[in-house]
N, C-alpha and C positions, 0 to 999 in steps of 0.2 A: 504493500500500500504506500509505503514511504516513497519507493521508486516511482510508482505510478503518479503520485502527487507531484513529484519533482518534474516528471515528464510533462504533465499537463501544464504546470507553471511555465516550463520552458517554451512549450508551444504557444501559450498565451502571450508571452513576451515577444516571440517571433511574429505572431499575428499582429500585435500592436505596432511593432516596428515597421511592418510593411503594409499596414492598413492604408487605404486611400485617405489622403488628408481632407479635412473639411474645406469648404469654400473659403474659410478664414485664411488658410495658408496662401492661396492665390491673392486674396484681397490684401493680405499683409505685404506681399511682394509689390503689388500695385501701389500701396501706400508708401512703401520705401522709395520706389521710383519717383513718385509725386513729390515726396519730401526732398529728395535729391535735387530735382528740378527747381523747387521753390528756393532752396539754398543758393543755387546758381544765380537766380534772378535777384534775390535779396542781397547777396554779397558779391560774388563773382564766380566764374566757372572753376578757376584754379582752387579756390577755397573749398568749393563743393566737391570737386574730384578728390582732393586730399582727405576730406572727411568721410566720403562714402565708398571709396575704393578699398578693397582688402590690401593688406601690406604687400601681397604678391600679385595684385590685380594688374592686368596688362591691357594695353591698347597699341595701335599701330602708329609708329612714327618712323617711316622708312624701315620697317621691320617691327617685330613685337618688342615692346619695352615695358618695364615695370612702371606703371603710371606715376606712383608717388616719387620714385627716384628721378624720373624724367621731369616732373613738374617742380620739384623742390628748389632747384637753382634758378627757376624762371619766374618772371613777373606775370601777373594776370593780364591777359590780353584785353584791349579796350573795346570789348564787345559785350553784348548781353545774349547769352545762350539760354534758350528756354525749350522745354520739351514736355511731352506727356505720354504715358503708356496707352497704347490702343489695343494691345494683345499681350496677355500674360499666361504662361503655362508653368505648372510645377510638377515635380516628380511625386510619386506616391509617398516617398519617404519624407517629403516636405523640406529637404535641406538644399535643393538645387532647383533653379527655375530660369525661365526666359522672359524677358520683357522687351517689347519693341513698340515703336510709335514715331510720330513726327517730331522733328526739331526745327527751330527757327533761330537764326542769328541776326541781330540788328546791331548797328554801330551808332550809339547815341550821338546826336549832333552832326553825323556825317550824311552826305547826300547819296551815298551808295545804297542801292536797294537791298532789301533783306535777302538772306540766303535760306534755302529750305532743304530738307532731307529727312532721312529715317535713321534712327539709332537701333542697334541690336545689342543687348547686354545679357550676359549670363551672371546670375546672382547666386551666392551661396551663403549658408549660415550654419553655425554650430548650435547645439542645444543650449537654449537660454541666452543666445547672443543675437544681435541684430543682423539683418541682411547686409551683405557687402558685395560690391561689384567685383567679379572675378575676371571678366573679359568684356571689352567694349569695342565695337566696330560699327561702321555705318556707311551710308551713301549720301550724296547730294543730288538734287534735281531742281529744275528751273522754277517750278511752280509748287504751291502748297499741295499736299495730299494727306488724307486721313486726319486733317486738323479737327474735324468735327465728328469723327467716327466714334461711336459708343465703345466703351471698354469691353473687350471680349475676354472672358476667362475660360481656360481649358483645364479641366481636371482629368487625371489619368483614368484609363480603363484597364483593369487587370488583364495581363496576358503574359504567357511564358513562351510565346512562339519565337522561333529564330534562335540563333546562337548568341555570341557575344557582340558587344559594340565594336570591339577591335576587328572582328571578322566582317561586320557590316561595312565599316569604313574601308577596309582592305578590298572588299568586293566592289564597292563603288569606284575606288581608285583603279582597279584592274579594268573594269568595264570602260571607264573614261579614257584610259590610256590605249586600249585596244579597239574600242568600237566608237569612241567619240563621246563628248559630253552629253549630247542630246539623248543618246541611248542609256547613259548612266542615270540621268534624271528620270527618264521614262521608267526604268526598271526599279529605281530605289526611292523615288519621290512619293510622299504621302499625297492623298487627294487634296489636302489643305496646304500643300507646299508653298512656302513663301521664299521667293528667290529674288534677292535684291542686287541690282547692278547700277553702277554710277550713271546718273543722267536719265534714269528710267523710273517712271512712277511705279510703285511697288506692285509686284505680281503676287497674287494671293491664292492661287490654285494651281494644281498640277497642269491643267489644260492651258492656262494663261502662261505658265513658265515655258512649256514646250513650244508655244506659238510666238514667244517673245522675239523681237528683232535681235536681242542680245544672245539668244541661244544659237549655237552653231554645232557643226559636226566635227569640229576640231578635236584632235586627240590631246587631252590635257593630262599631265602628270601631277598628282596631288601628293604632297609629302606632309604627313601629320607630325607635328612636333609635340602635341599633347592630345591624348584621348582620355576622357574621364566620364564614367557613368555614375549616376546617383546610387546611393546605397540600396534603393529598391530595384535597381537594374532595369528600369523602364524608360529612362530619360538620360540623355547625356550629350556630349559634344566632341567634335574633333577640331583642332585648330592647327594651322601651319602655313605652308606656302605652296604655290603652284607654278608650273612652267609648261611650255609646249613639250609634248612627249618626245618630239624629235630633237629638242635641245634642252634637256632636263637641268642642265647646269645654269641656265639663265632664268633667274627668278622673275616671274611676271607679276606677282602680287601675293597677297596674304588672304587667308580665308578663315571663316568660322562656319562650321556645319553642325546643326543641331538635329539630333535623332530622337525618335519616340518609338518604343516597342508597341506594335499594334498586333492584331490577330494574325496578320500575314507575315509578321517578323518586324525587324527594325526598318523604319522609314524616315527619310529626311523631311523635317518639318520647317526648317529654316536654313537658308544658305546665302551667305553674304560674302563679298570679296572687296578688297581694296586693291585696285590695280596699281602697280608700281610704275613711276615715271622712269623709263629706261633711258640711260644716257650713253 
């Protein structure tokens, strides 16, 4: 009986650890993103980034850099950066999530027009600790988009289909390098795939991504520098750099690819790149 009681207790702990989070988990991430943006408007973007990024949180500045280290010796830019979450998704374990939405940059007192785009951020938190930004990447485009879109929250659906996240990312990279990027996204993209490319209004479905003028049949080599799944193993990301498969030594840019485990296995739900200015 003692062993049976211990087994039941262990099973209960495991079930609680991997139980789907309440709506509150997604709402708390959206609230953290909103507070981050409010700090940027109230003080400045540098102060906000220093306060809300994790100590090892990264962004792209001609390659992946640790945000706090890169910002520390630099003054705040003379701009106002504002944004809001339009889509938030969390893992079942509640410690990792995705936030994306529109941003706007204005220069007070300047005659230059505002700039617009979309941000993509991976957030993480430890038990009892606040959400912190782990990865930040984004795109710009000429006109506003999603500025008035209602906040969409996605909660996980339990599934054990498919193998590991590392295997899914490797399969995507193989298909892209051998059959071209279009076929890789066709095979591995979720129905709700968000694929963000510079200068293009966000694509928020599998069909729209495949039909986009930015989609090509080029063979692209993706090199993951970090792959991480949530503790519940239903949500995760890969980040790294990419190149033409024919010239893999010439880095073309950097990417963040977010994955969700669905009934059919791991699927890409968010894919964003920052193209590198080649010299």
